[in-house]
N, C-alpha and C positions, 0 to 999 in steps of 0.2 A: 645888678649886671650879671651875676652869675645865673639867675633864674632865666633871663632872657636868652643867654648864650646856650643854656641847656635846652630850652625849647626849640631854638634854632636848629640844633642837631637832629631833632626828631621831625622837622618840617619835611614835607615832600620835596625831594631834590634828586638830582643826578648823582650817582655813585659810580665808582670804577673798580674793576679787578683786572689784574694781569694774569691771563690764563693760557695754558697750552691749547692749541686748536683741538687736539684729541680729547681734551677734557670738557669740551662744550656739549658733548653728547649728540653730535650730529653725524657721526660715523666717519669723519675724516681722519686719516693717519697722517698726522703732522706734529712734529715737536716744536713747530713755530709758536711764538707768543703773541697774543693779540690782546688789545685792550677792550674788554667787555664793559659796556655802560648799561646801568639799569636804574630803575626808579625805586626809591624807597622813602618811607616816612609816613607821617600821619596827616590827615586832612581834617578840616573843620566837620563836625558831626552832621550838622544840617545847614546846608549853604543856601539853598533856594526854596521857594514856595513848593516846587515840585517835589523836593527831597522831603520836606515837612509833611505834605499831604500823603505822599507814598508811605512814609513811616507810619502814620496813623491808620491808613487803610490796611496795612500789613498787620499791624497789632490787632485790629478789630477783625481780622480774617475775612475782610470784605473783597479781597482780590484772590481768586482761585490760583494756587500755586501747585503745579505738578511736582512730584517727588524729585524728578531729575532737573527741575528748573530752579535757578536761583535768581532772586530779585533782591537788589541792594538799595536801600534808601539813603545810604551814606556815600559820599564821594570816595573814590579810591585813588591812590597815587599811582598814575600810569603814564607810559610813554605817550607823548603827543606828536613826536617826530622821531624817525629812525635813521640809522646810518648803515650803509653796506660795508662789509668787511672783506678784504682780499688777502690771500695768503698763499704760500707754496706748500704743496703736500710732500710727503717723504719721497716720492717719485719725481719731484721737481716740476710738477704741473701747477699752474695757477688755478685758483678757485675764487669765486666771489660769492658770497652769501649775502642776499638782499635782506635788508631790514633786520639785521642781527642785533645791532647795538642801539640803545636808545640815544637820542640827541637832545631831547628836551622832556621835561616832566611836568605834570600839572595834576590837580585834583579834579577828576572827571566822574 
């Protein structure tokens, strides 16, 4: 049972942090606290035939890759849905930041 619960904590899932708006790095002056949700965790290394083929082709250097380009053959834990967040700034004005927080996560 311990092994399965340990693996579960590393699965791709939604996590939460309570942060001050000014600590989000978006340039807002506000001491208000918001719940920031994000995705974290691991995903299966090769999930589809596409992932398997892409991995082989990358290993064989059959796909030309530019220096600034990144190609991933393994799925990543990413948001699949987002939520908007509204808050008051220090001047008592409302702001709404679209798609700030993750609402759902998946291996994509």
